[in-house]
N, C-alpha and C positions, 0 to 999 in steps of 0.2 A: 562461599559454598559451605554447607554443613554436612560432614560425613558421620556425625555422631547420631546413630539411629536411636539412642536412648532419648533424644529430643524429638522423636517423630510424633507429630500431632495427628489426631484422627479427624480433624475438622475437614471442611470442604477444600477443594481447589478453587482459589480465587482467580477468576479470569478477568483481565484488565483490558479495557478499551478507553481511548481518550479522544482520538481524532478520526475523521472519516476514512482515511486509508486503513485504519484498524478494523473497521466494521466488516469489510469483505473477507478479512482474515479470520476474525473470531466467529463469524456466522456458522461455517461448517463445523468448527470445533465444538461450539456449544451444542449444536444439533446432534453431533455424534456422541458427545459425552453424556447427554441426557437420554440417549436412546435406551430403551428397555429391551432385553434384560441387561443385567450387570452394569447399569449406569454408574458413572462416577459422580459423587456428590460435588456440585459446582455452585458457585455464586458469582454473578456477573457484576463487576464494579465499573462504573462509568465515571471517569475523572472530570468530564466536562471541559477538556482542553479545547475541543471544538464545541461551541455552546449554543449555536443557532437552533432553537427548539424546532422550528419548522423543518429545517434540513435534517436534523437528527431523527425526528419522528418519521420522515419520509424514508430514510435509509433503513431504520429499524423495521418498518413495515414491509418495505420491498424485499429486504433480505431475510425476513421472517425470524428476526432476532427477538427473543423474549425481552420484555421490559427489564432494565437493570434492577438488580436487587438492592444496590447501593449506589447513590449518586453523590459525588463530591462537589460538583458545581464550582469548579475552579475558575473557569473563564480565561480571558486573554490577559497576557502580560509579557514582559521580556522573558527570555529563556531562563535566566537565573531565578527571577521572581516566580515564574510559573512552576518551574521544577521544585523549588522550595515549598511552595504552597501545596502542591500535590503531595509531597512527602509529609508535610504537617497533617494533612487531612487523611492520609492513608494509614498512618501509624495507629490511630485509634481503631481503625477497621481491623488491622492485624490483631490487636489486643482483644477485640470483641469476638472475632471469628475463630481465632486459634487455628489457622488453616494448615492443611497438610502440605501445601505448596502454593506458590503464586505463579500463574502463567501469564506471560506478557508476549505481545506480538509486535513485529516491526521495529521501528527505530525512532518513534516520536518521543517527546519529553516525558509523557506518561510512562513509557516503557522503562526508561532508565530510573525515573523517580521511584516507581513502585518496586523495581528490582532492588534498588539500594536499600529501601526501608526493609524489605523482606530479608535481605542478606544480613543486615545489622541485627535483625531480630532472630537470626538463625533459622529462617524459614527457607526451604529450597526454592530456587528460582528456575522456571522452565521458560526457555526462549524459543518461540516459533519464528522462523525466518532468520536463523542465526548464520553467521559466517559471511554475509555479503559485505564486500569491501569495494569502495571506489578509490581508496588510498588518497582521498582529498580531505585533509583534516580541517579545511576551512568550512566544510559542511557540518552543521550541528548534528545532523543525522548520523554522520560517520562516527563522531565521538560517542553518541548514544549506543551505536551498534557494538563498538569495540568494548566499551565498559560493561554493557549488559552481558556480553559473551564471557567476559572474564569472571563474572560472579554467578553465572548460571550453572546448575547441576545437570540439567538435560538440555541439549541443544539440537533442535530440529532444523535440518537444512533442506533447501529447495533444489540445489544443484551440486554436483560433485566437486567443483572448484572451491566451494565454501569449506569443504572438509580440509583441503590443503591449507587454506587461509587460517583455520582454527588450529591446526597442528603446528604451524609456524609460530603461532602466538602462545604456544604452550598448553593448549587445551587437550586434556586426555582423550584418546580416541574412543574409549568406552562411554564417554558422555555424549558423543556425536551420533545422530541418527538421521540418515537420508530417507526422507518420507515423501518428498515431492512438494508441490506448491498449493497451499490452501486457497490462494487467490483464484486458481484455476478450478478448484472445487466449486467455488461460488459462481464463477462464470458458466461452467457446464450446467449447474443446477438451475441457473436463471435464464439461459438462452431462450428457452421456449416462451418465456414471459417477457422478453425484451420488447420495449415499445417501438413500433415501426417508425422509421425516420419520417414517413409522411405525416404521422400524428404530431411528432415533436416540432416539425418545421411548418406546420399548417398555418401559423400566423406570421411567418416570415415574408417580407416583401419579396416579390419575384420568386416565390417558392418553387415555381416550375424550373427555374434556372438551377436550383440546388438539388433537385430531384431528377434531373435529366439523366436518362440512361446512357446518353452519349458522353457527357462530361463528367458525371459523378460529382463528388465533392471531397474536399480535404477537411479533416478535423484538426483544429488547433487548440492546444491547452498551454497555458503559460502562467507560472506563478512564483517560481523560485526567485529569492532576493537577488541572486547573481545575475538574473536576466531582467528584472523589472526595477531594481533600485538604482542602477547606474544609468543616468540619462542617455549617455552615448550608446551603450549596449542596447537599451530598450528601444531607442530610435532605430538603430540598425536592424534589429529583429523585425520591428513593425514595417519598416521599409521593404524588407525582404518578403514579409507576408503579403504586402501590397503587390509585389511583383509576382509572387506565387498565384495570387488571386486572378491575375491576368491570364494564367494558364488553366486554372481549375478553381471553381468557386470554393470559398473557405467558410466553414461553419465554426464559430468561435464562442463556446460557453465561457464567459468571462468571470474569472475568479474575483471576488470583491476587492481583494488587495490590489490586483492588477488594474482593475477599473479605477480605483482611487489613485494609483500611481500615474496612470495615463492622464487623468484630469490634473493632478498636481504638476506634472511635467509638460502639460499642454501638448499632448501627443494624440488626443482623440481624433484629430483630423485625418491621421493616417489610416484610421479604421472606418472612415466614412466613405463607404463604397457600396454600390448595389451588388457587388460580387463578394462582399464579406457580411455574413449574417451574424450579428452579435446577440447572444442568448444569455439569459440569467443562468446561474449555476443549476445543474440538472441532477435529478435523482439517478440512482445506479441503473435502473432499467431503461431510462431514457438515454443515458449515455451509452449503455451497452448496445442499444439498437442503432444509434448513430455510428458508433465505431464499427459495428458489424457491416454496415452498409457503405462505409467509406472506401475510397480508392487508396488513400494514403493518410497517415496521421503525422502531424508535426507537434512535438510535445517536449516538455521538460519533466514530465511525470515518470516516476519509477514504475508505478503500477501499470500504466498504459504500455510501457515497453513489454511487460509480461503478457498483457491481454492481447496485444496485437500479434505477438508471436504465436499465441494459442489459436488465434482466429485466422492466421495467415494473411494479415493486412500489413503492407509495408509501413515501417515506422521510421521517422527521422527524429533523432533525439538532439535537442538544442542544449547540449551540455558538452563539456570537454572530456568527460569520463562517465562511467556507469558502474554501479555496484552490482549490476545484473549482466555480466559479460556473456552469459549463455544466450541471451536474447540476440546478441550480435554474432556470436560464433556459430550458433545453430539456428537461430530464428530469423525474423524478418527485420530486425532493428539495425540501423546505422547511426553511429554517434558522430556528429558533425561539428559540434561547437556552434559557432556563429558564421561559418563559412558560407557566404551567400551563393557562390558559384557551385559548391558541392550540393547545396540544398536544391538549387534549380536544376542541376544535372540529374539528381535522383528523381525529382518530380517529373522531368521530361521522360526519364526511363520508365517510370510508372505508367505514364500516359501512352508510351509507345509499345512497351513489352509486358506491362503488368507489374514490373518491379521485382524486387528481391523475393525469392522464394526460399523459405527456410523449412525447418521441420519442428515439430513439437518436441521439446526436451523430454528426457527420460523421467518417468513417474509424474508427469504433468497430465494425469489421467482422471482427475476428479475424485481420487480416493486417498488424498493425503491425510485427511482428518481420520479416516479409518485406521491408517497406519499409526497416527499419533496416539489414538486411543489404545491400540494394542501395546505400544511401548509403555504408556502410562499404567495400564493394568498390570503389566509385568513388573514395572518399577515399584508400584505400591505394594504388590504382593511380596516382593523381595524385602522391602523395608519392614513389612509386618513380620515376616519370618525371622529376620535378624533381631528384631525387637523381642520376639518371643524367646529366642535363644539366649539373648542377653539377660532376660528376666528369669 
């Protein structure tokens, strides 16, 4: 972090995205920062960490994100190689743009890589979705979160518990700002445009089964290495899903990596059922429509834990921990690990009673980006005033 206001730059705020979970977080921020009047000068940098052009274009279009001003085109690699490549390609951008700050979101490799480059060049780092902790250091995302928070000057948090996490790690209280959840900004803004499940499932065999008002359907997403890389764990999860499908039809948009692992480990047969609909990866509006119409969601995704809580849909998280405890404490989420009996018991409860009923957490009201802009305006003004005094 740089406290020397004499080094304050007057260039734009560089807003960084790299992977699809970032897109839903950056969309409302970019929209708000570019709003007239008193818009803050911004430049959007896309690292290309997720590099599928078709999927990227679909998300940018659906979320109404302007085309990136700068594309680094990094592509796939190991964590170390990818992080290093992002850093190498981002440093010349810092030199050319001379930014006032670098704003990063979430916890992907692009987040920590760009934050490190900015910090070493004495450029303030702004972290949106700070302070989330699973306390599982085996997760690369956890390392990215902790390190980014340590070098950030402004930390925007989604839930009060994150404030305590940051204070315990030595982050000064005046750097932390509780603004709410930008993911929910995007969800609220896009709800009216969500693609109806009937449209997304139109080509599915036995589509009437999945759209039955009586049975409803379960959404499944699965992609984390801890779930799909270990053959024993992956088999156990798929066998559990097969049993779940006997109670309620399952709609499964299959992540490319998960599909590849199922083929490599010869587990595709467990998914061959008329009660399991296998889909290609979906755009945001298609997925939002499916989740909104689901009776229950089975997932290892962080974002879906938040979205289901906002939508009031029961969520079963296939992990042993979560960095989003508010979704379990206040929302509709239950963290079960791989416990088959607990999963089946929750599904049965959903079918019999409607399942866990939570509430929407504080400040998950669709206005987080507005609050972020207010803080940024005040922060930029204060830095300019201190610079004027210093000169």
